[in-house]
C-alpha angles and dihedrals in degrees: 000000000000114000110201110197110196104160092190086077090067101030095122089048090050091053092051090045093051089047089052091052094048092045091050091051093049091045091053094053103030127098126252089287107092101182092103089061089050092050092050089048090052092051091048094051090045090053089049091053091048091051091051091051090047092051094049109133094032120130110189128157112190148155094057091314092302097124136019135200112212139135091276093055092043094051091050089046089055092047096053093041091052087054090048093047094052091044092054091047094054092042099055096095093033093057095040090057092054132087119292091271090065090107089073086073091072094042093054091046092052090047091052090049089053090053092048092052093052089045095058095039096049120116093179128068091227092057089047089058093046092050092046092051095046088052094046098043088054095047096050095067090042090059089052094038094122095066095181092065117083094203090056093052091044092053091048092049093050090047091049095050096045090041089056090051090051091051090050091055091047095049093046091050091051090049091053092050092047091050090059103036104024094225140082097197110116097217093046090050090050092049093050093047093048092054100036105066092175088071090072093084097035105131094202091054091047091050090049092052090047093051092049091051091049091051092052091043088063091053095050093038101241115172125288089024095057104092095113096053106080095045094044093046094047094044098046122086108270095250090053092048089058091045092051093047091051112027102030090048093046094049094045092047088047089059091046092051091049093050092045094049099041103034115014097051086063092048111072102216128128095262092140091058092052091047090048092060094041090052096047095046092045095050092048098043096044095051097041095051092043089061090064097051125105097180108082095212090052090045091054089046091062088041088056089053090053092049090054086059091053091052089052089056087069091050094050091066091062091208130121089246091052093050090046089051089054091052091048089049091054092052094047091047090050093060094043100047097041089051091049093051091046087064091045087052089059091052098041117095127218092260091057097256123120100071098093119115089247090060089068092056112124094358090136092066094053099035110018096169093047091048092049091052091048089052090053090052092050092049089049091052088050091050100246118156140279091029132098090252091061094052092045092054091042090056097047094045091047090052091051093049093048089053093050098258094124094145092056091049092051090047090051091051091050092051089049088057089054090052091058089073098062096036091053090048087069091048091047092051092052096048108026107031129076122249116256099222098292115175109240111229129172117264108252114245093240093054091046091051092048092049093051093047089052091046091052090053093048093050095040094052091043098051102029106026099143097084093051090044089053089052088050090052090050090050092054092045089054089065096051112086 
């Protein structure tokens, strides 16, 4: 077997890996103050983003066709690293106020980023599993990072158990596909399926595809595989909740898009029909249950479930435009949700309180700029122009309509109208309700910086979306051979 070793194919991963090593060394020898580890982490992630931008236009398949570096991988790299960068910024004071082992926060975050990057660059089902597990095994302890809070440990345990079930489905699906085709390489699988028409009705292959889709549905929290999401999101520290909602979702959807484009378009099974129902049920369930929530983190958890359904609308179309719309949606959602949770991080106390809807009451009087930005984020999540969320929904619904899925697009618009209610509840609380004795404290510099970076992304993608959409189209084209 020929092992081609082109390290350029994993240059961004190498940078994050080296940053992880340096951060671990500094953490081991530093004092109780962990901000130096956070600063090194920021520089490392920034270097990773710069390397991805520098490598744009590359198309490298290496390590015996295990991983590839293309525009699709690079755009997803940038997306998850932006989420990581904002998360580290808003966590600097939070981590520094913790026990001496707070530096582990940054190490686990870097490790999860490394797993995400291998996940979206994988061209082999085995590497997909390895990337997924590295990501997941790093996220589980982050969810339960505040060990003195029962709700945090409970959320981590539920996530761990259901995550293990998801992995079992994924591995069993891969085993079934390998038993039929004798390979786990995505492009080899696609080539076999495109030339062997008799595989269309193969029940073992269909079961394998179904199990893989179920495994990924757990990771992106599609209904009915969403049960872990509200408890994990509520129990996790606010910065990690935003990171999970953005980066974990983006990386997992990146793997789904790659499998759908490379493999499933060569396998003539009714995948679009299954995704149609998953999307519709997810949009409806997420938004309806979110209406009933009074805890903002839990509310945004169900909102995150609904947004996963909107991303699937783009996948249902099966076209390059639809897939590009899904990628654009993931990037716009990353800016919006990380910015929202940056503000929640400011309000949340060390004991986990501070994220109830009542905690937002009267915030506009004490922090008018922060409240205005939070209102922009909520309007973006609801899909109101001229925000990134509006353009993201416009693109995915347009893709569905162009492919003949008009009913799904209309249903998505109706569920978006429902979401307006609970997003505007937060805005109403900030501007029209009286404060309940909240102690006014200055906004930490890291949180302020993270909020303004997220705001810039929301406005940029809302007013000038065409350039980013063109990059998304290029990324999808890079997967089509």
